[in-house]
Each structure stands twice: as C-alpha cells, then as structure tokens.
C-alpha positions in Angstrom: 0.0 0.1 0.0 1.2 3.5 -0.9 2.5 5.6 2.1 1.6 8.9 0.6 -0.6 11.1 2.5 -3.3 13.5 1.1 -3.6 17.1 1.7 -6.8 16.4 3.6 -4.9 13.8 5.9 -1.9 16.1 6.3 -2.6 19.6 5.3 0.5 20.9 7.1 2.8 19.1 4.8 1.2 19.5 1.4 0.5 22.4 -0.8 -1.8 23.7 -3.4 0.0 24.5 -6.7 -0.2 28.0 -8.1 -2.8 26.9 -10.5 -4.8 25.1 -7.8 -4.9 21.8 -9.6 -2.4 18.9 -9.1 -0.5 16.8 -11.5 -1.4 13.2 -12.0 1.1 10.7 -10.6 2.7 8.0 -12.7 1.3 4.5 -12.5 2.5 2.3 -9.9 2.2 -1.4 -9.2 -0.7 -1.1 -6.8 -3.6 -3.3 -7.8 -5.9 -0.2 -7.5 -4.0 1.7 -10.3 -5.7 -0.3 -12.8 -9.2 1.2 -12.0 -10.5 3.8 -14.2 -10.5 7.3 -12.7 -13.7 9.6 -13.1 -13.9 11.4 -16.4 -13.4 14.8 -14.9 -10.5 13.9 -12.9 -8.9 11.9 -15.7 -9.0 14.9 -17.9 -7.7 17.4 -15.3 -4.8 14.8 -14.7 -4.1 14.4 -18.2 -3.9 18.0 -18.8 -1.6 18.7 -16.0 0.4 15.5 -15.9 4.1 16.0 -15.5 7.0 14.7 -17.9 7.8 11.1 -16.9 10.1 11.6 -13.9 12.1 10.0 -11.2 10.8 9.5 -7.7 11.6 12.9 -6.3 10.1 14.7 -9.0 6.9 12.5 -8.9 6.8 13.3 -5.0 7.1 17.1 -5.7 4.4 17.0 -8.3 2.1 15.2 -5.9 3.0 17.7 -3.0 1.9 20.5 -5.4 -1.3 18.8 -6.5 -3.7 18.3 -3.6 -6.9 17.7 -5.6 -5.7 15.2 -8.0 -3.2 13.7 -5.5 -6.2 13.2 -3.1 -8.1 11.8 -6.2 -5.4 9.3 -6.9 -4.3 8.7 -3.5 -3.7 4.8 -3.3 -4.9 5.2 -7.0 -8.4 5.8 -5.6 -11.2 5.8 -8.0 -12.8 9.3 -6.8 -11.3 12.8 -6.7 -11.4 12.6 -2.8 -12.9 10.1 -0.6 -15.7 11.5 1.6 -13.8 10.8 4.8 -10.7 12.8 3.5 -12.9 15.5 2.3 -14.6 15.7 5.5 -11.3 16.1 7.2 -10.1 18.7 5.2 -13.4 20.7 5.5 -13.4 20.2 9.4 -9.9 21.6 9.6 -10.8 24.6 7.3 -14.1 25.1 9.5 -12.2 25.0 12.8 -9.5 27.5 11.6 -12.4 29.9 10.3 -13.8 29.6 13.7 -10.6 30.2 15.6 -9.6 33.2 13.2 -13.0 34.3 12.2 -13.9 37.5 10.1 -15.3 39.1 13.1 -12.1 38.4 15.0 -10.1 40.1 12.3 -12.5 43.0 11.4 -14.6 43.4 14.4 -18.2 44.6 14.0 -17.7 45.6 10.4 -17.8 42.0 9.6 -21.4 41.7 10.7 -23.6 41.3 7.8 -20.5 41.2 5.5 -20.4 45.1 5.4 -16.6 45.0 5.3 -16.5 43.3 2.0 -18.9 45.8 0.6 -17.0 48.8 1.3 -16.8 51.1 -1.8 -18.4 48.4 -4.1 -21.7 50.3 -4.8 -19.6 53.2 -5.9 -17.6 51.1 -8.1 -20.5 49.2 -9.7 -22.4 52.5 -10.0 -25.5 51.0 -8.9 -27.0 49.0 -5.9 -25.1 45.8 -5.0 -26.5 42.7 -6.7 -27.7 39.7 -4.7 -24.7 37.4 -5.7 -22.2 40.1 -4.3 -24.5 40.6 -1.2 -24.6 36.9 -0.4 -20.8 36.3 -1.1 -19.9 39.1 1.3 -21.9 37.5 4.0 -20.5 34.0 3.3 -17.0 35.8 3.4 -17.8 36.9 7.0 -18.8 33.4 8.2 -22.6 34.1 7.9 -25.4 32.6 6.1 -26.7 34.6 3.3 -29.9 36.5 4.2 -31.8 37.6 1.1 -34.2 40.2 2.0 -37.5 40.3 -0.1 -36.8 37.1 -1.8 -37.5 33.6 -1.1 -35.7 32.3 -4.1 -32.5 30.5 -3.2 -29.2 31.5 -4.5 -27.8 29.3 -7.2 -24.3 29.1 -5.9 -23.2 26.5 -8.4 -24.1 28.6 -11.4 -22.5 31.7 -9.6 -19.4 29.7 -9.0 -19.0 28.6 -12.6 -19.5 32.2 -13.7 -16.9 33.4 -11.3 -14.5 30.7 -12.5 -15.0 31.8 -16.1 -14.4 35.6 -15.1 -11.1 34.5 -13.6 -10.0 32.5 -16.3 -10.9 35.2 -18.8 -8.6 37.3 -17.1 -10.7 40.4 -16.3 -8.4 42.5 -14.1 -10.6 45.5 -13.4 -10.6 46.8 -10.0 -14.1 45.5 -9.5 -13.2 42.0 -10.8 -10.3 42.0 -8.4 -12.5 42.9 -5.6 -14.8 40.0 -6.5 -12.0 37.5 -6.4 -11.0 38.6 -2.9 -14.5 38.1 -1.7 -14.8 34.7 -3.2 -11.6 33.6 -1.6 -12.7 34.9 1.8 -15.9 32.8 1.5 -14.1 29.6 0.7 -14.6 28.0 4.2 -18.3 28.3 4.0 -18.4 27.3 0.2 -16.8 24.2 1.3 -20.1 23.1 2.7 -22.1 24.0 -0.2 -20.1 23.1 -3.3 -19.0 19.8 -4.5 -15.3 19.0 -3.8 -14.3 19.2 -7.5 -16.0 22.5 -8.1 -14.5 23.9 -4.9 -11.0 22.8 -5.9 -11.6 24.3 -9.3 -12.5 27.7 -8.0 -9.4 27.6 -5.7 -7.3 26.9 -8.7 -8.7 29.6 -10.7 -8.0 32.0 -7.8 -4.5 31.0 -7.4 -3.9 31.3 -11.3 -5.5 34.7 -11.4 -3.3 35.9 -8.7 -0.2 34.7 -10.3 -1.2 36.2 -13.6 -1.8 39.6 -11.9 1.7 39.4 -10.2 3.4 38.6 -13.6 1.6 41.0 -15.8 0.8 44.1 -13.6 3.1 46.7 -12.4 3.5 47.2 -8.7 1.7 50.4 -8.9 -1.6 49.1 -10.4 -4.8 48.7 -8.4 -4.8 44.9 -9.4 -1.4 44.6 -7.5 -2.8 45.9 -4.3 -6.2 44.0 -4.5 -5.0 40.8 -5.9 -1.4 40.6 -5.2 -1.6 41.8 -1.7 -5.1 41.3 -0.4 -6.0 38.1 -2.1 -2.8 36.5 -1.0 -3.4 37.6 2.6 -6.9 36.3 2.4 -6.0 32.8 1.0 -3.2 32.5 3.6 -5.7 33.4 6.4 -8.8 31.6 5.3 -7.2 28.5 4.1 -4.1 28.3 6.3 -4.2 24.3 6.4 -3.3 24.3 2.6 0.4 25.0 2.4 0.3 26.6 -1.0 -2.3 29.2 0.3 -0.2 29.6 3.5 2.9 30.3 1.5 1.1 33.1 -0.4 1.3 35.2 2.8 4.9 36.2 2.2 4.5 37.2 -1.4 1.3 39.1 -0.4 3.1 41.3 2.2 5.8 41.9 -0.4 3.0 43.0 -3.0 1.7 45.4 -0.3 5.1 46.9 0.3 5.8 47.2 -3.4 2.4 49.1 -3.9 3.0 51.4 -1.1 6.6 52.1 -2.2 5.2 53.1 -5.6 2.6 55.4 -4.0 3.6 58.3 -6.2 2.3 56.5 -9.2 0.0 54.1 -7.4 -2.5 56.8 -5.9 -2.9 58.5 -9.2 -3.7 55.0 -10.6 -6.2 54.5 -7.9 -7.8 58.2 -8.5 -7.7 58.0 -12.2 -11.2 56.4 -12.2 -12.4 58.3 -9.4 -15.4 55.8 -8.5 -12.7 53.1 -7.3 -11.0 55.3 -4.8 -13.3 53.8 -1.9 -12.7 50.3 -3.2 -9.0 50.9 -3.1 -9.1 52.4 0.4 -11.3 49.4 1.5 -8.5 47.0 0.4 -5.7 48.9 2.3 -7.7 48.9 5.5 -8.5 45.0 5.1 -4.8 44.2 4.5 -4.0 46.0 7.6 -6.6 44.2 9.7 -5.7 40.8 8.3 -1.8 41.5 8.9 -2.5 42.5 12.4 -4.5 39.5 13.3 -2.9 36.6 11.3 0.8 37.6 10.8 3.8 38.7 12.7 4.6 41.5 10.4 3.7 45.1 11.3 1.9 47.5 9.2 4.8 50.0 8.5 4.6 53.8 9.0 5.1 54.6 5.4 2.2 52.2 4.5 0.1 53.9 7.0 1.1 57.4 5.4 -0.3 56.1 2.0 -3.5 54.9 3.7 -3.8 58.3 5.1 -3.5 60.0 1.7 -6.2 57.7 0.2 -8.3 58.5 3.0 -8.0 62.2 2.8 -9.0 62.0 -1.0 -12.0 59.8 -0.2 -13.1 62.3 2.6 -12.6 65.2 0.1 -14.8 63.4 -2.6 -17.6 62.6 0.0 -20.7 64.7 -0.4 -23.2 65.4 2.3 -25.3 62.4 1.3 -22.3 60.2 1.9 -21.9 59.4 -1.7 -18.8 59.9 -3.6 -17.9 62.6 -6.2 -18.7 61.6 -9.7 -21.0 59.0 -8.7 -24.9 59.1 -9.4 -25.8 56.9 -6.3 -28.0 57.8 -3.6 -27.4 57.7 0.5 -29.2 54.4 0.6 -26.9 52.8 -2.2 -23.8 53.5 -0.2 -25.0 52.6 3.3 -22.3 50.0 3.7 -19.8 53.1 3.7 -21.5 55.0 6.4 -22.2 54.4 9.9 -20.1 53.0 12.8 -19.2 49.9 10.8 -18.7 51.8 7.5 -15.6 52.7 5.3 -15.7 56.4 6.2 -15.8 55.8 10.0 -12.9 53.3 9.8 -10.8 55.3 7.6 -10.6 58.1 10.1 -8.3 55.9 12.1 -5.5 56.8 9.8 -5.4 60.4 11.2 -8.2 61.1 13.7 -7.2 64.6 14.5 -7.4 65.7 10.7 -9.9 63.2 9.3 -12.5 63.2 11.9 -13.4 67.0 11.5 -13.0 66.7 7.8 -15.3 63.9 7.3 -17.9 65.2 9.6 -17.9 68.6 8.0 -18.2 66.9 4.4 -21.1 65.0 5.7 -22.7 67.8 7.3 -22.4 66.4 10.7 -20.2 69.3 11.9 -18.9 72.4 10.6 -15.9 74.7 11.1 -17.9 77.6 12.3 -15.9 80.0 10.2 -12.5 79.0 11.6 -9.4 78.6 9.8 -8.4 75.3 8.7 -5.3 75.2 10.8 -7.5 76.0 13.9 -9.3 72.7 13.5 -6.7 70.6 11.9 -8.4 70.4 8.4 -6.6 69.1 5.3 -6.0 71.4 2.4 -9.3 72.4 0.8 -7.9 72.1 -2.8 -6.8 68.8 -3.8 -5.4 68.2 -7.2 -3.5 65.2 -8.9 -2.4 66.0 -12.2 -1.6 62.4 -13.1 -5.0 61.3 -12.1 -6.5 64.5 -13.6 -8.8 64.9 -10.7 -9.4 68.2 -8.8 -11.4 68.9 -5.7 -12.3 72.5 -4.9 -13.9 73.3 -1.6 -14.4 76.8 -0.4 -14.1 75.1 3.2 -14.6 71.6 4.3 -18.0 72.6 5.8 -20.6 71.2 3.4 -22.8 74.3 3.6 -20.0 76.1 1.6 -20.4 74.1 -1.6 -17.8 72.4 -3.5 -16.6 71.7 -7.1 -15.5 68.4 -8.6 -13.5 68.3 -11.8 -12.3 65.2 -13.6 -10.7 66.0 -16.8 -9.4 62.6 -18.1 -10.5 61.6 -21.5 -12.1 63.9 -24.4 -14.8 65.4 -22.1 -14.7 66.9 -18.6 -16.8 65.5 -15.8 -17.9 68.4 -13.7 -20.1 68.6 -10.5 -21.0 71.9 -9.0 -22.6 72.3 -5.5 -24.3 75.5 -4.3 -24.2 74.8 -0.6 -25.8 71.3 -0.2 -27.5 71.4 -3.6 -25.9 70.1 -6.6 -26.5 72.3 -9.6 -24.3 70.7 -12.3 -23.5 67.3 -12.7 -22.2 65.2 -15.6 -20.2 65.5 -18.9 -19.4 68.9 -20.4 -19.6 68.6 -24.1 -18.0 71.2 -26.5 -18.1 71.6 -30.2 -16.1 74.1 -32.3 -16.5 75.0 -36.2 -13.8 77.0 -38.0 -15.0 78.6 -41.2 -18.1 76.4 -41.2 -16.2 73.1 -40.8 -16.7 71.0 -37.7 -13.4 70.5 -35.7 -12.4 67.6 -33.4 -10.3 67.2 -30.2 -7.0 65.6 -31.0 -6.0 64.7 -27.4 -6.7 64.6 -23.9 -6.9 67.5 -21.6 -3.7 68.6 -19.9 -2.9 71.0 -17.1 -1.6 74.5 -17.9 -1.3 75.8 -14.3 -3.0 75.9 -10.9 -3.0 78.0 -8.0 -4.5 78.1 -4.5 -4.4 80.3 -1.4 -6.9 81.6 1.3 -8.9 83.7 -1.5 -9.1 81.4 -4.4 -8.6 78.0 -5.9 -7.6 78.3 -9.7 -7.1 75.6 -12.3 -6.6 76.0 -16.0 -6.5 73.1 -18.5 -6.2 72.9 -22.1 -6.9 70.5 -25.1 -5.6 70.4 -28.8 -8.2 70.6 -31.6 -7.9 70.3 -35.3 -8.3 73.6 -37.3 -5.2 74.9 -35.7 -6.8 75.8 -32.5 -6.5 74.9 -28.8 -9.3 74.9 -26.3 -8.4 76.2 -22.7 -10.7 76.0 -19.7 -10.3 77.8 -16.4 -12.2 77.2 -13.1 -11.6 79.8 -10.3 -13.4 79.6 -7.0 -13.4 82.6 -4.9 -13.8 80.9 -1.6 -15.3 83.5 0.7 -17.5 85.1 -1.9 -18.8 81.6 -3.1 -18.7 82.6 -6.7 -17.3 80.2 -9.4 -15.8 81.5 -12.8 -16.1 78.9 -15.5 -14.4 80.3 -18.7 -13.4 78.8 -22.1 -10.9 80.3 -24.6 -10.5 79.1 -28.1 -7.2 80.3 -29.2 -5.0 79.6 -32.5 -1.9 77.8 -31.8 0.1 79.9 -34.1 -1.2 83.5 -34.4 1.5 84.1 -36.9 0.2 81.6 -39.5 -1.6 83.3 -42.3 -5.3 83.5 -41.9 -5.1 82.5 -38.2 -6.7 85.7 -36.9 -9.4 86.0 -39.7 -10.9 82.5 -39.3 -14.5 82.5 -38.2 -15.2 80.5 -35.0 -18.5 79.0 -33.8 -18.3 77.7 -30.2 -20.9 75.7 -28.3 -20.8 73.8 -24.9 -23.5 71.8 -23.3 -23.3 71.8 -19.5 -25.6 69.1 -17.7 -27.9 70.5 -15.1 -28.1 68.2 -11.9 -31.1 65.9 -11.4 -34.0 67.7 -9.8 -32.5 71.2 -11.0 -34.3 73.3 -13.8 -33.0 76.3 -15.6 -35.2 79.4 -15.2 -34.4 82.2 -17.6 -34.7 85.9 -16.5 -37.3 87.7 -18.4 -35.5 91.0 -19.4 -31.8 90.0 -18.9 -29.6 87.0 -19.8 -29.0 85.6 -16.4 -30.2 82.1 -15.8 -31.4 80.9 -12.5 -30.7 77.2 -11.5 -33.7 76.2 -9.3 -34.1 73.0 -7.1 -37.4 73.9 -5.3 -35.9 77.4 -4.7 -33.2 79.3 -6.5 -29.8 77.8 -5.8 -27.5 79.8 -8.1 -27.5 82.6 -10.8 -25.4 82.1 -14.0 -24.3 85.3 -15.8 -22.9 84.9 -19.3 -20.2 87.6 -19.0 -19.4 88.0 -22.6 -23.2 88.3 -23.6 -25.1 91.5 -23.7 -26.8 92.0 -20.4 -30.3 92.8 -22.0 -32.3 90.3 -24.2 -33.3 93.1 -26.5 -30.0 93.9 -27.5 -27.8 92.2 -30.0 -25.1 89.7 -28.8 -22.5 87.1 -30.0 -22.9 84.9 -26.9 -26.1 83.2 -25.6 -26.8 81.2 -22.6 -30.1 79.1 -22.6 -31.8 76.0 -21.1 -32.4 72.9 -23.3 -35.4 70.4 -23.0 -32.9 67.6 -22.0 -31.9 69.8 -18.9 -28.6 71.3 -20.2 -27.2 74.8 -20.2 -26.4 75.5 -23.8 -23.7 78.1 -24.2 -22.9 79.4 -27.6 -20.6 82.1 -28.9 -19.2 83.3 -32.3 -16.1 85.5 -33.1 -13.1 86.0 -35.4 -9.5 84.9 -34.6 -9.9 83.8 -30.9 -12.8 83.6 -28.4 -12.9 84.0 -24.6 -16.4 83.2 -23.1 -16.7 83.3 -19.4 -19.6 82.2 -17.2 -20.1 83.6 -13.7 -21.8 81.3 -11.2 -23.0 83.3 -8.0 -23.8 80.6 -5.4 -24.6 82.9 -2.5 -28.4 83.2 -2.1 -28.3 86.2 0.0 -27.0 88.2 -3.1 -30.0 87.0 -5.3 -32.2 89.8 -4.6 -29.6 92.5 -4.8 -29.3 94.5 -8.1 -26.7 93.2 -10.4 -25.0 94.0 -13.6 -22.1 93.0 -15.7 -20.1 94.7 -18.5 -17.5 93.9 -21.0 -14.7 96.3 -20.6 -12.6 98.2 -23.0 -8.9 97.1 -23.0 -6.3 99.6 -24.2 -2.9 99.0 -25.8 -0.8 102.0 -26.3 -3.7 104.3 -26.6 -5.4 101.8 -29.0 -8.7 99.8 -28.1 -7.8 96.1 -28.4 -9.6 93.8 -30.7 -11.7 90.8 -29.3 -9.2 88.4 -30.5 -6.4 90.1 -28.5 -7.8 90.5 -25.0 -10.9 90.8 -23.1 -11.8 92.4 -19.7 -15.1 92.2 -17.6 -16.8 93.5 -14.5 -19.4 92.0 -12.5 -21.4 93.8 -9.8 -23.7 92.7 -7.3 -25.0 95.2 -4.8 -21.9 96.9 -3.6 -19.5 94.0 -4.4 -17.6 94.3 -7.7 -15.2 91.8 -9.4 -13.0 92.4 -12.5 -11.5 89.9 -14.8 -8.8 90.2 -17.5 -7.7 87.7 -20.0 -4.9 88.0 -22.8 -5.7 86.0 -25.7 -2.3 86.4 -27.4 0.9 88.3 -27.1 2.7 89.3 -24.0 2.1 93.1 -23.8 1.3 96.0 -21.3 -2.3 96.6 -21.4 -4.8 98.8 -19.4 -8.3 97.7 -18.2 -10.5 99.6 -15.7 -7.4 101.8 -15.0 -5.3 98.9 -14.1 -2.1 98.4 -16.0 -1.3 94.7 -16.6 1.3 92.4 -18.1 -0.4 89.0 -17.5 -2.1 86.2 -19.1 -5.0 86.3 -16.6 -5.8 88.6 -14.0 -8.8 88.5 -11.3 -9.4 91.0 -8.5 -12.2 92.2 -6.2 -12.7 96.0 -6.8 -13.4 98.5 -3.9 -15.2 101.5 -5.6 -15.0 103.5 -2.4 -11.4 103.3 -1.9 -10.8 102.9 -5.8 -8.3 99.9 -5.1 -8.1 96.2 -6.3 -7.9 93.4 -3.9 -5.9 91.0 -6.3 -7.2 87.4 -6.2 -5.0 85.8 -8.9 -2.5 86.7 -11.6 -1.4 84.2 -14.0 1.7 85.3 -16.1 3.1 83.3 -18.8 6.3 85.1 -19.0 8.3 82.1 -18.5 6.6 80.2 -21.3 6.8 83.0 -23.6 10.5 83.4 -23.0 10.9 79.8 -23.7 9.2 80.0 -27.0 11.4 83.1 -27.9 14.5 80.9 -27.2 13.4 78.2 -29.3 
C-alpha cells in the first residue's frame, strides 16, 4: 500500500499549486492503479500530467497537487474520499472559527459589510444579490436575502466566477470579486461539490499569479489581488500549504504598492469611482496582517493609507456618496455608520480626518474658523496624473464644492451650491472653424494651478483640429462663494496666415443636475438654477446684459436639462460664465459689462484681449484675459502684463484686492529662445 498522505490527511505538509490543480502521478504497481478514474479527474490529470520523472520529481508533483493527489491517493477511484474531504473541510471550518472574520474585522464583519466597502460606488448601482450573499459568506454568515425567497444558485454563480477569473478580467471590481470569493471559501466548502471547490481555488491562484506577472506594482490589481487576495488565502485556507505560502508574497506585494505610492495613488484616483474600493482594500490588508501575521503595518504604508483616506473624505458629499457618482445615500449605506468605510478610515489620522469627514457629511462644521485651527486638510486637492481636482471653499458642506475630472475627451464636472448639486455630468464642447466641424486631437492637460486663502484656480487645455486649442479655467472665490467657468478658443500659431481672420463658432452643453431646472430671467440674460428654490445665478459675461440687444454669446436651457452656451467670433474667443452661489445676493441689483482694453492708446480687438466687470449690490469683481501676445495693457485703470488677472474692486477706495495673477512670461521666454 502506498504511504503517501493526502492534503486532507496532512494539510500541514502538502501544498496547493499555483494553478490550484495537481499533476497526475505516474502509474504504480498497486492493484488499485488499474481502476479507471472519473472522467473529470482523468481529464484534469491528463492536462496537468508532468513529464515522466524519477521518484523525487513525482513526489514534488504530488505535493503541489492536492486535488488530484487526493483523487489518486492509493490510486483511489474518486477525486477525494468522503472521509478525507470531511477531514479537510473540518480543518478549514475549525480554523475559520478560531480566526473568524469578526475576530479580524470586528463589528464591520457583521452582515458582510467590510467586504462591500466602496463596491456600490465602483459598480455605479445597488449591489446585486450574488455580491451581497458572497460578502456574508466571506464573513462566516449564511446569506440573508431580504424580499426574496428564491435560493441563490451558488453552483451557477461559482461557474460564472471561474469563467471570469480564467478570462482574465483584471478591473478593480473583478479583483475585488476575487477577494470576496476567496474569503468565502470556508463556507463554500459546505455548499459546493469538492471538484468545483478545488476548481475555484485553482482559478483564484492562477488569477493571482497572472496579476503578479503582468501588472506593475503601482496598479490597483497589484494591491487588491497581489496583496489582499494573497493575505486572504493565507488566512482563510491556512491548512493548505500553497495558500499559506502566499502570505509572504502578499506582504511583499503590499510593500511594493505602497513604495510606488507616487504612481499608485494617481492610478487609484484615475477612475474616481474606485477610490473607496482601493481604500477598503488597504484597510482590510492592515486588519488581516495585524490578526494573522507577525509583520507590522509599516509607518510608510500607514501614510499612504492616510493619503487615500484624505482623498476619499474630500470626495464625500453630504449624502455620504462619492464625487462623480450618481448613487443615493441608501445605495452607499455600507460606507456609512459606525461599521462603514468612512468611520474606519478616520483611524489613519483621527485629529485631521474626523473633523474633515464630519464637515463633508454635514455632521459638523468649522464655524468659520481657519483650517489650521481645527486641523483640517487642504481644501484644494489636485492630482495631475489622475486629472482629478476637488475645490472646496471650506470643508464645511454648507459652503458648496466643485469636482473636476478631466481625463478623456470630455470633462466630468460637478458644482454644488451649498448642499444642492446644480451641475453634474459630462461637459461637451463643439467648435467650427470657417463652417467646418473640428475635433479634439488629444486629452486635456494641465496649464497651471494656484491656491491660497482667497481662491482655488485651475487651467487646463486640449488640442483641436483647425489649428486651435481649447483652454478652460475654473476659479473658485472661496469667501464670496462665486465660481468662474471660462473657455478660450485660441489659435496655436497666431503668426500663421489667416489665423486671426478665421470664423469661430463655439458651443458647450453643461448638464444640469437631477431635480434642478434652468429658469431664464425675463429681461436680462441671467439664468437661475432652481431646485425648489433658486440655488444659483449664472451670468454669461461675454453676452449683452439685456435680451433686447444684439449679442454674440447666448446662454439658454434645453429640453434635456442642459445649459447651452454658444458664441461666435473671429480669430480667438473668450467666453466666461459667472456662477453666483450665495443666495443672500440673489435679490440685490446686479449687472455685468465687457470692458474696453487699451494697448498704447489703441482699443484692443476681441481676439487680442478681453476684460469684464461683475457687480452685485456693492460688491464688484474684475476679470482680464489676454488672448495672445505678452504686452502691457490697461483695463479699468489697471495696467497689466499678465495672461490672466482677477481681483475684487473696492469702488469707495478705488483699489483692487488681487485674487490671482497668471503670468505666462516664462512660457513666452521659452518660446522666444526656441
């Protein structure tokens, strides 16, 4: 009789191979060797059979092949005898009871909440029944399907998951699915046939190896699969040596991801909807390491978690939802409350993140105090690599906020007036040159940014056909609660013949948020954005104020709930919109004017420079924009050599309170040298 032992009989000395399927042993002289193996086992054994080898090689093949080794132990006729399978399952169950999900994650494990952190936001919808049930199984609890008596078909769900893993879908959401299935393996051993259970384990292990081989250390998959999946397998299936061995490489993967934080964090933010998912993975890795390993979660790793937690807090709206996500508070309930993602993320830096998160959720406010007085993070967060900017007048949700994601062809923009979201969605622009439709030839890139106690400012640009570039500015005046959104269509080369004589037609569609409707002022060209009551006033500064007068710029509402912003010009265009988000000013008299810009006693053409004044009550602001050529110009009595200038004007004192100045001198000097 053979003296070899199965993994079920001696799990501490055997191991699961990286592909989760063992190799078939060579035939022995045992009488039982002549019996025919079941079709499925025989097929797998034939597929994975090693080259004819000597005894040591055969022993290694068997040690790395628990499923088929068990099936062929003593040349048995079944994949694993019922007795051996029960032994293995009992060991797995015993270990799961000793180091349970509740022991590792605390109260967040109740109901499987910990494995649903950030999932709804990543999915973009409510969590489906399969993910809900698996998260509960992953936390050692039987699935509870509310409002449904129909049992979950785990066999079909497992088959689909195996196909998904084998197909190699490595999106962040698919990686998260793999982690949850791995965590559910102990309870799945009671509900799946042994062959299907082993097949799922093999697919999980192959999937992890593929990620480690094909993904860079700064990728989301490297963290979720390379680190968390490895830690999860080592924790949940510690009695299988190949799973236990994954612990070391998992900790190494976590260290690599954190060491590449400079690129890893932008990759996590590049698709803003997975930021919470990534933060959840970091926190679960931390909890698993603390409870199941002798390794400490290093300070540098903690700092990376703190950065991610700060971004997640900044992207959190007062509903508890995330920026750039259409979900409701009910959809993201797993991220809220005492067992939620946001509450647990505060642990990275309670002194800073506690007031920040509470202020963002509307549970507390700063009372007008400066950020340093309450240890709040910076109120302007911008990651150029991820092309994501969060502009907060203050962390207090009552002050509003602006979210900009400029990856891809079109911007994703969200503007809040206090707690009310007024703009949400994709901003789409079209440009015609001399009657011919033009197209963007690349993604948006950063031109410059600036932030201080007065303003947050960001300028981006995008190349287009027709020899033009589209530049977009967002300037948030923090204390005044006003926002400038301005577009400029400029020729790339002003010296090119005909560049300053070409006819430009510009149009942009700005999506109004759900529940908000545009209301046009009867006599003037302002547009109110109303959500039950007036939440914002939008002024098209380059348009004539009165509707009865001629204008080259128009702002109107469309039937599909968009603001439609159009303009015409020659050579170059500058079209600014002024959003007044302060309700106390809505009843005050207001006006705006396009100013005359002088250049050596000559009035500048519209394609050279533009100046504007906005007045609401006694408050006045001035905007200047150069559209080409670095020259000294005069506007409203102010002499300027700048690409852009904004200030608040005090008519009583006749002085300017400068907000921001953008000078492209360095850029122009570089061009001159070249």
